[in-house]
C-alpha positions, 0 to 999 in steps of 0.5 A: 586623508582620502581624496574625492576619488578614493586615493590616499595622499601619502603626505597632506599636512599644514593646509590652510584655507588658501592652500586648500583652494590652490593645492587640491585642484593643482594636485587633481589637475596633475593627476588628470594630465598623467592619466590623460597621457597614460603615464603613471606619476607621483605628484608632490607640491611643496611649500616655499621652504621645500617641505611637501604639502601633498605627495601622491603616488598613482597606483602602480607608479614607480616606487622611486617616484615619491623621492624623485617628486619630493626632490624636484619640488624641493629644488623648485621651491628653493630656487623659486623656479620650475625645474624644467627651466634649469636647462633653458636660457636665460635661467639655465644651466643649473650649474655655472659653466666650468672654465676650460683649462688654460682659458681665462 
């Protein structure tokens, strides 16, 4: 389905009226920010089950971007938190610390 600016979303399905009110403006805001900071990005918004609702790759953005964006959206949905929090206390690190050998 083409957007108002002529771009075509790679995936856009399962939107009800509430999703449409939230997802479309969020996608547009993310793309505007990417343009503002001059970074070619892919935007993915997933539902609470991790399934992509919208996946949009900017022209000339990395070909690997859609897979990375989908993985990040899936991870954020599955853990119910933004992925940048995996590196910050008290929510991080993403994986528990490993014990050093010989320590209890």
